[in-house]
BALOBA-1460 file (C-alpha; in Angstrom, 3 decimals):
// residues 87
<rec num="1" residu="m" x="-0.026" y="-0.015" z="-0.001"/>
<rec num="2" residu="r" x="2.808" y="2.513" z="0.801"/>
<rec num="3" residu="a" x="4.146" y="2.094" z="-2.770"/>
<rec num="4" residu="l" x="0.820" y="2.859" z="-4.242"/>
<rec num="5" residu="r" x="0.406" y="5.786" z="-2.189"/>
<rec num="6" residu="e" x="3.826" y="7.098" z="-3.184"/>
<rec num="7" residu="n" x="3.175" y="6.516" z="-6.630"/>
<rec num="8" residu="r" x="-0.368" y="8.088" z="-6.884"/>
<rec num="9" residu="i" x="-0.472" y="10.896" z="-9.404"/>
<rec num="10" residu="g" x="-0.220" y="14.063" z="-7.469"/>
<rec num="11" residu="g" x="1.526" y="12.327" z="-4.486"/>
<rec num="12" residu="q" x="4.667" y="13.994" z="-5.450"/>
<rec num="13" residu="a" x="4.947" y="17.610" z="-6.669"/>
<rec num="14" residu="p" x="6.759" y="17.713" z="-10.005"/>
<rec num="15" residu="d" x="9.862" y="20.271" z="-10.129"/>
<rec num="16" residu="m" x="9.097" y="21.110" z="-13.698"/>
<rec num="17" residu="p" x="6.191" y="22.972" z="-15.520"/>
<rec num="18" residu="v" x="3.107" y="21.055" z="-16.342"/>
<rec num="19" residu="f" x="0.369" y="21.442" z="-18.829"/>
<rec num="20" residu="l" x="-2.723" y="19.708" z="-17.966"/>
<rec num="21" residu="y" x="-5.785" y="19.470" z="-19.900"/>
<rec num="22" residu="h" x="-9.006" y="17.433" z="-19.593"/>
<rec num="23" residu="a" x="-12.252" y="16.946" z="-21.563"/>
<rec num="24" residu="q" x="-15.250" y="18.566" z="-19.681"/>
<rec num="25" residu="f" x="-17.570" y="15.619" z="-20.193"/>
<rec num="26" residu="d" x="-14.809" y="12.629" z="-20.280"/>
<rec num="27" residu="e" x="-16.628" y="9.474" z="-19.844"/>
<rec num="28" residu="l" x="-13.598" y="7.507" z="-18.866"/>
<rec num="29" residu="i" x="-11.892" y="9.750" z="-16.263"/>
<rec num="30" residu="p" x="-14.174" y="12.038" z="-14.455"/>
<rec num="31" residu="i" x="-13.162" y="15.662" z="-14.549"/>
<rec num="32" residu="a" x="-13.193" y="15.637" z="-10.812"/>
<rec num="33" residu="v" x="-9.832" y="13.626" z="-10.966"/>
<rec num="34" residu="s" x="-8.062" y="16.433" z="-12.939"/>
<rec num="35" residu="e" x="-9.522" y="19.135" z="-10.754"/>
<rec num="36" residu="k" x="-8.327" y="17.537" z="-7.607"/>
<rec num="37" residu="l" x="-4.857" y="17.049" z="-9.167"/>
<rec num="38" residu="r" x="-4.871" y="20.763" z="-10.170"/>
<rec num="39" residu="s" x="-5.760" y="21.616" z="-6.566"/>
<rec num="40" residu="e" x="-2.913" y="19.569" z="-5.200"/>
<rec num="41" residu="y" x="-0.459" y="20.900" z="-7.521"/>
<rec num="42" residu="c" x="-1.384" y="24.446" z="-6.974"/>
<rec num="43" residu="g" x="-1.245" y="23.816" z="-3.336"/>
<rec num="44" residu="r" x="2.356" y="22.779" z="-3.798"/>
<rec num="45" residu="d" x="3.230" y="25.861" z="-6.022"/>
<rec num="46" residu="v" x="3.700" y="23.748" z="-9.113"/>
<rec num="47" residu="r" x="4.035" y="25.749" z="-12.338"/>
<rec num="48" residu="l" x="0.912" y="24.535" z="-13.834"/>
<rec num="49" residu="r" x="-1.340" y="25.549" z="-16.926"/>
<rec num="50" residu="y" x="-4.782" y="23.967" z="-16.658"/>
<rec num="51" residu="t" x="-7.258" y="23.880" z="-19.291"/>
<rec num="52" residu="v" x="-10.617" y="22.219" z="-19.592"/>
<rec num="53" residu="v" x="-11.747" y="21.376" z="-23.203"/>
<rec num="54" residu="p" x="-15.388" y="22.187" z="-23.365"/>
<rec num="55" residu="a" x="-18.259" y="19.932" z="-24.292"/>
<rec num="56" residu="t" x="-16.410" y="16.784" z="-25.323"/>
<rec num="57" residu="e" x="-15.626" y="13.226" z="-24.413"/>
<rec num="58" residu="h" x="-12.374" y="11.372" z="-23.692"/>
<rec num="59" residu="v" x="-10.835" y="10.746" z="-27.192"/>
<rec num="60" residu="t" x="-12.182" y="13.899" z="-28.893"/>
<rec num="61" residu="g" x="-10.927" y="16.035" z="-25.753"/>
<rec num="62" residu="a" x="-7.415" y="14.532" z="-26.247"/>
<rec num="63" residu="i" x="-7.429" y="15.546" z="-29.952"/>
<rec num="64" residu="l" x="-8.865" y="18.888" z="-29.552"/>
<rec num="65" residu="g" x="-6.516" y="19.721" z="-26.475"/>
<rec num="66" residu="a" x="-3.316" y="18.647" z="-28.294"/>
<rec num="67" residu="p" x="-2.669" y="21.816" z="-30.212"/>
<rec num="68" residu="g" x="-2.664" y="23.836" z="-27.031"/>
<rec num="69" residu="a" x="-0.139" y="21.343" z="-25.436"/>
<rec num="70" residu="v" x="2.099" y="21.391" z="-28.352"/>
<rec num="71" residu="a" x="1.974" y="25.301" z="-28.301"/>
<rec num="72" residu="w" x="2.719" y="25.149" z="-24.609"/>
<rec num="73" residu="l" x="5.645" y="22.864" z="-25.190"/>
<rec num="74" residu="a" x="6.845" y="24.916" z="-28.188"/>
<rec num="75" residu="g" x="6.978" y="27.976" z="-25.808"/>
<rec num="76" residu="r" x="9.261" y="26.042" z="-23.306"/>
<rec num="77" residu="f" x="11.581" y="24.834" z="-26.023"/>
<rec num="78" residu="a" x="11.765" y="28.445" z="-27.127"/>
<rec num="79" residu="g" x="12.934" y="29.489" z="-23.651"/>
<rec num="80" residu="r" x="9.723" y="31.448" z="-22.567"/>
<rec num="81" residu="p" x="8.633" y="30.975" z="-18.947"/>
<rec num="82" residu="a" x="5.703" y="28.574" z="-18.306"/>
<rec num="83" residu="p" x="2.579" y="30.572" z="-17.514"/>
<rec num="84" residu="k" x="0.729" y="29.486" z="-14.252"/>
<rec num="85" residu="s" x="-2.895" y="29.182" z="-14.064"/>
<rec num="86" residu="c" x="-3.321" y="28.672" z="-10.194"/>
<rec num="87" residu="s" x="-4.643" y="31.684" z="-8.442"/>
């Protein structure tokens, strides 16, 4: 059980910026899961960009959210600081 707790997503705060997006009506992973992770990361001062992809389900959300994730990564590779959406 200890190993499961230690490896639970959100159990450790990443020390690098994170882009997290989630489909609003995801039928496989409830949005409450990503909202909880966002809250945990923000509480640990993780540099996080969080986006909800509106009105979609899991697979479509992954596809529609990908351009934003790629743009975010391009910004990091270009040396721009990661924006933070925790407030």
